[in-house]
N, C-alpha and C positions, 0 to 999 in steps of 0.2 A: 860520162858520169859527172863531170864537174858542172856541166850546163843544167843537168836535171836536179842537182841537190838544192839550189836556191828555190825552185818551184815547189819541191816537197816541203821545205821549211816554211815557205809562205803559206801553203795550204794548211799545215799544222797550226800555224799562228792564227789564221782566220778561224779555224774550227775552235781553237782555244778561246778566242775572243767571243765567239757566238755562245759557246758553252758557259763562259763566265757571265755574260749578259743575262742568259736565261736563269742561271743560278742566283744572280743578284736580285732579279725580279721576283723569283720564287721566295727568296729569303725575306725580301722587303714586304711581300704581300702576306706571307704566312707566319713569319717569325716576329714581326712587329716593327720592322724598320730600323731607324737609326737611334732612336731614343732608348733610355733605360727601361727595361721591362720587369714586370713582376709575374710570377707563376702561381696559379691557383688550381685547385681541383674542385670539380663540381660533381656531387653524387646525386644521381637520378634514381628514384625508386621504381620507375617504370620504363617502358620502351621510349627510345628517342628516334623513332623512324624518320629517316631522311637527313639527320644531322651528319655532316661530313667534316673531316679534317680540313681546316682552312676556312670554315664558316665564321662569320663575323661574331664578335662579342659586343653587345650594346650595353651602355650604362645610362639609364634614363633616356633611351632613344638615341644616344650618341655613340658612334663606333669608337671603342677604346682598345680593341685587341682582336685576337683570332683564336680559334680552336686548334691546338697543336697536337692533340692526341685523344683517342677514344679507345676504351677497353672495358672488359667485364671485370667485376669484382671477383677475385678468386675465392673469397669466402662466402659470397652470396650471389648466385647467378642471376637473381632478379634485378640486381643493381648494375648501373652503368657509371663508369668513372670517366669524366671528360677533363682533360688538361687544357687550360687556357693560359695565354700570356696577354697581359694588358699593360697599358702605360703605368709606370711606377707611381705617378701622382693620382691614379684613380682612387677615390675614397671608398675602398672596400672595407666595410666594418663588420663587426660580429653579427649584426642584425640585418645585413644586406640580404635581400631576397633574390633567388635565382630561379629561372624558369625558361621555357621555350616560347618563342614567338615565330610567326610565319610572315615573311616579307614578300611584297610584290604579288603579281597575278599568278605566278607559278607556286607561291607558297613555300619559298625556300626557308628552311628552319634556321634560326640563329639562337644563341644563348643570350638571354636578357637579364641584366642585373638591375635591381631597383633600390635606390636610396639607402635609408638607414638613418637613425637619430644622430644629430650632430654631436651629441655628447657621448655616443657609443665609442668603444675602443676600436682601433684598427685591427683587422684580422691578421694575426701573426703566425709564424711557423710553429709547429709543435713536433718535438722529437726529431728535428732535422728534416721533416717532410714538408711539402708544399701545403699551405693552409687549405682547408676543405670547406666548401659551402654545400649545404644540403638544399637541393631543389625542392620545389613544391611537389608533393606526391602526385598531383594531377597534371604536372607540367607536360608530360609526354602523351597525354590523352588526346587523340585526334578527334576530329569532328565525326568521323565514322564510328569510333568507339562510343562517343557521347550519344549519337543517334541510336546506336544499337542498345545501349543501356536504357534510353528513354522508351524504346519500343518494348523492351522486356518489362518495364514498369507498367506500361499501358496494358500489356498482355496479362500481367498479374491482376490488375484492377478488373479487367473484363472477366477473367476466370473467377474471381471472388464474387462478382455480381451477375453471373450468368443467369441465374434463376430470375432475378429482378428484371433484367433486360428482356428475357423471354416473355415475362408477364406483361411488361410495358408494350412490347410489340403486339402481343395478342390483344391487349385492350385497344390499341390503336387500330388494329384490323377490325375489331368489333364496331368501333365508332365509325369508321369509314363505310362499313357495310350498312349500318343503320342510316347513315347520311345518304347513301345511294338509294336505299329503299324509300326514303322520304324526300327525294329531290323535288317532287312537285310541290310539297308544302314549303320547302325552303324558297323555291321560286316565288310562291305566293307571298311569303313574308317579306322578301326583298322588294317585290313590286309594291306592297303596302307602304314600306318605308320610303320608297321613292316618291309615291304619291303624297305621303304626309309631308316630306321635306319640300317637294315642289309646290305644294299647296299653301305653304306658309308665306304670306306676302312679305316682301322686303320692306324695311323701314324707308319711308321717303326721306329725301334730303331735307334738312331744316329750311324753313322760310326765313330769309333775312329782311329786316325792315330798317328804314332810315328816316331821319327827320330832315326837313328842308329849311334852309336859311331864309329869313324874310328878305323881300326885294323892294317893298314900298317904304320909303322914308321921306320925311319932310325935306323940301328943297333947301339947299344951302349954297353959299358962295363957293368960290374955288377951294379945293382941298387945302387944309392946313398943312404947312410943311413940318409935319410931326411924324416921327416913327414910333410905332407901338408894337410891343411883343406880348404875346399871350401864352404863358406857360400852361402845361397840362393842369387842369383844375384839381384841387384837393377834394376828396369825397370820403365819406364813411365807407367801411368795408361793404356794407349792404348795397351801396350804389356803385361800387367798383366791380361791375359785372355786365355781361351782355344780356342778362335776363330782362324781360319786360315785367316790371315789378308791380304786383298787386298787394296793397296793404291789407291787413286783417280786416275782415268784414266786407271786402270789395270783391270777393270771389277768388277763384284759383286761376292764377296766370298760366300760360302755356309753358311746358318745360323747355329747356334750352335746346334739346335735340329736335324740337318741333318748330319753334319760332324764337328768334332772338334779334337783337340789334346787330348791326354790321361790325360794331366794335364795342369795347367797354364804354359805359356811359360817360366818364370824364373825358376820354379821348374823342368821343363823338361830339360832345359839347364844344370842346376846343376847336375842332375842325369847322363846325358850323358857325361859331362866333367869328372866326377869322373870315369865313365866307360872307357873313353878315356885314362886317366892316368894309369889305371890298365892294359889296353891292351898294352900300351907302355912299362910298367915295367921299367920305368926310376927311380922311387923313391921307398923307402922301404914301405911307407904307404900313402894312400890318403883317406880322409873320410870327412863326414860332421862334423861340430862342435859338439862335445859331451862334456857334463859336466864332468869335471875332466880330460879331455884330454889336455895335454900341447904340442901343435905341434910346430915344428920349424918355419914354415911359414904359412901365410894365403894368399889365392888367391881371391882377390875381383874382381867381374865382374859387369860391368854396361852394360845392354842390350840396344843397340842403334838402332838396326834394325833387323827385323825378319818378312819380309813381301814380297808380290809379288808387284813389281813396273813396270811401263811402261819402255820398253827398249828404248835406244837411237836410233836415226835414223841410218839406215844402219845395224842394228843388225840382227842376224839370226832369232830371234823370236820377237813377239810383246811385250812380258812381260818377266821379269827377276826376279829371287828370290834373295833377298839381305839379308845377315846375317852379322851383325856387333856388336862388343862389345869392350869395353875398359877394360884392365886388369891391376891390380896393385898387386905386391907381397909385403907383409909386413913381416918383421922379427919378432923375438920373443920380441923385444923391442918396437914394434909398428911402427917402421920407415919404409918408403917405400924403398924397395931394388931395384925394377925395375918396369917399367910401359910401356905399349904399347897398341895401338889400332889394331884391326884385322877386316878386311872386306873381304867378299867373295861374289861372284855372280855366278849364274848358270842360263842358259836360260830355259824357260818353253817350253818344246817340245810338250807336249800334252795339249789340252784344257781340262778344267774340274778340279775337285778337285784332282784326282790322279796325274795329271801332275804337279800341283802346289806343292803338297807334295813332289814329287820326286825331283823337282828343289830345294826346301828348304833343303831337306836332303843332296843333293850334296854340296850346299853352306855351310851348317853347318859342314860337314866333312872336307872341305878344311880349314875353319877357326879354327876348333878344332885341326886339325893336326899342323898347324902353332903355335897355343897357347901352345900345349904340348911340342913341340921341344924348343920353346923360354923359357918356364918356367924351363925346364931341364937345359938349359945353364945358367939361372940366379941364380939358387940355388946351 
């Protein structure tokens, strides 16, 4: 007997320790742990299916306590009273809202508390009982209940409009029958539409035209060691366009969607003037303005004319191509070194867009040649 007594005591001690550990864990999980707790009651006006003792209590999504009790209201069997314990510092106020939420994939229900105005009073005990929060009347409504109510509403709408639905279905049936009887005619109409659409010719792409820079210049000595930049010319709005311009009385020019220059007229003139200076080889370098480039001179161009105009009486042709621009050369100090206007004209020999482009090309080459020779002498 003396040898068996210690083993019995040890066994009882081990069982007591295990039972105490389970009890402590249960108390820590379901009664709120080590901190000071506050007890509240939540009144639900409808079912709380799935809510169990020990479920979490969330305040604005943060767990603050647990459900410690569930029961029916003895005075109203439709109501459910839930007792919760939360951390004492949880800001439960008189306007705090209570409801049910479902967490996780399994949809475990928890009691959710939401906010309240900062200036609202704290919810306090009344008549010695735990303070009571009233949950949203629809808090316990499940998705199944919501779907069932929605189906009831749809059924009611269908029942109220059954005659109109029957009439609509009958009309649809009549229409489909008529369509089936006239299927041959429908095929004929569709075939006609296909032929009409297919027979409409697609608009051809516009024809793009260009001017050429002159290549023949008077002979000169070695290129001058001068750098020249040519900014984009200034032009009136009427000339800042890719249109081939016909002045009043010179006929109608082609629309842009049919024929046009490869670029707006000022940019086209700038590119071709630079090419003209390069062909003449009078200067060491000619370019567009580039950031960081300090050129010796600038050539400023104002486009004044670039169009087909009526010819004067007695001329060889009814229309003439006119090209004109004013030129100014600025030195490195910004002062005007030289200035001059250039005008050139060429008769339009052939009618149509091609003849107008050829005449403008001849007039531009004449004006550009004079400009390059003049600029070479001025710098």
